N, C-alpha and C positions, 0 to 999 in steps of 0.2 A: 650427609648434608648435600643438597644439590649445588651444582656450580653456580657462581654468581651470575645473575642475569637470566637464569632459566626459570626461577620462581618455584620450581619443583611441582608444578601443577599441569604437566602435560603440554607445556608451551603456551598456556593461557596466562595472561597477566591480570591478576585481580587488582582491584583498587585503582581504576582509572582516576586520576587526580581530581577531576571536576564532576559535579553533578550535571546532568543534562537538563537545562531549564527549558521547558516547553512553553508555559505561560506563567503568570504570576503565582497561580495556585497549583500548577501541575509540574512535577519534576521527576526525573529518573535519578534516584540516588546512585552514587558511585558504586555502592556495594551490590547493586543489581546489574551492573554492567561487567561483562567479561570480554576482554580483547585479546586477540591472537594475531600476530603478523605471520603471514605465510608467503611463499613464493608465488608471484603473479605470473599469469600467462601473458602472451602478447609481446609487443616490442620491448626492447631494452638491451639487445645485443648480449655480450657476455655477462653483463651486469645482472641480467635476469636470473642467472643460474646461481648467484651467490648472495643476493640481497632479498630479504623478505619485505616487500612493500605492500602487498595486498593485505587488507584488514578484514578480519572475520570478527564482527562484534555481535555479542549475544546479550539480550536484555530479558531479565525475569519480569514478565508482565504483571505478576501479582505484587511485585515490590514497587511499582510506580505509585508515587504519592499524589493524592488529590484527584484521582481519576474515579468518577462515579461508576457504578456497576453497569448501567446501560452503555457508557462510553467504553468500558473495558470489554464488553461483549462485542461492540462494533469494532474495536481494535483487533480482537481475535479473528473476526470475520474478514477484516481488511488484510490482516497478515497472511491468512490462507496458507499457501504452501511454504511460507517463510518460517513456520513454526517447526522446531525440532522435536525430538521424541519426548523431551521433558517439558514441552510447552513454552520454551523460550523463543523469543523473536530473534531470528538470525539475519543480520544485515552484512553484506560484503561490499567492499569498494576497492577497485583497482584502476580508477580513472587516471591517476597520475603515477609517476615513478617515485613519488615521495611518500614515505610512510605517514608522516604527520598530516599531510594534506588529505591522504586517503582516510585517516582517522576522522578528520573534520567532516569529510564528505559522508562517511558512514553515520556520524552523529547527526548530521543534517537530515539524512534519510529517516532516522528514528524520530526526529522532531516533526518532520512532515507527516509521517504516518500517525503519530499520536495526535497532532493537530487535526488531521482529517477525521479521526475517531471522535474528537470533541464536538464536531459539527453534528447537531441533531437533525436528522432528515425531516423535511417538511412532510406532514401527513397528506396523502393524496385525498382530495375532495372530489367525489364523483359528481359530475354535472351532466345534465341532459342536453339534448340538442336544442338550439334556439328555434323559435317559431319560424323565422325567416329561412333557416337552413332546412327545416322540415318541408316548407312549401317548395323550396328550390328542388329538393329531392323528389317530391311527388310530381312536379312539373317535368323534370328530366325523365322520370319513368313514363309519363304520358307521351312525351315526344318519341321515346324509344319504342313504345308499344305501337304508336301510329306508324312509325317507319317499318316495323316488322309486319304490320298488317298488310302492307303493300306487297309483301313477298308471297302471300298465299295465292290460291287459285282464284281466278276471277269468278265473281258470282253471276249467275244467269238472272236476267231481269224478266 
C-alpha cells in the first residue's frame, strides 16, 4: 500500500474535488483532470528546494462535457504543443509561491482555452474592390506612367 498522501499513481492526484465549469453547458468533470504538484523553478530561496508549488494539470479532452465536435477540433488546434503523447491538454502554472493559487491559475488557463475554442470563427467573405478605389488605382498608374515617360530620350521633331 502506498504511503498516505502519495496516491500511489506516480505523484498525480486524481479526483480534483471540483468540476471546472466553463459555461452553463460546458464543463470539465473532475474525473478528466489530473493534477501533480512539482518543484518550481525561479525565486523562492531555500523554500524552493523543499516545497512543490508548481502545478502540472492534465485534462482529457475527450471527457469534456457539452463540447461540440467542431469546438473540440478547434480546442485541439488551439492546444497545439500543449498536448501530451496521450492527447491530453497539459497546463502548468508557477506564477505564485502558493500551490493553491497556482492550481486556480492553471484551472483559469483551461477555462480560457476552452472558451476560446467555443467561439466560432466568422467565415471570410471575399469582396471586390469598390469602383472608386479602382478609379483611384488607374489614376495613380497614369500619373506614374506620365512621370516615367519624362525619363526617356527626347524625341526629334
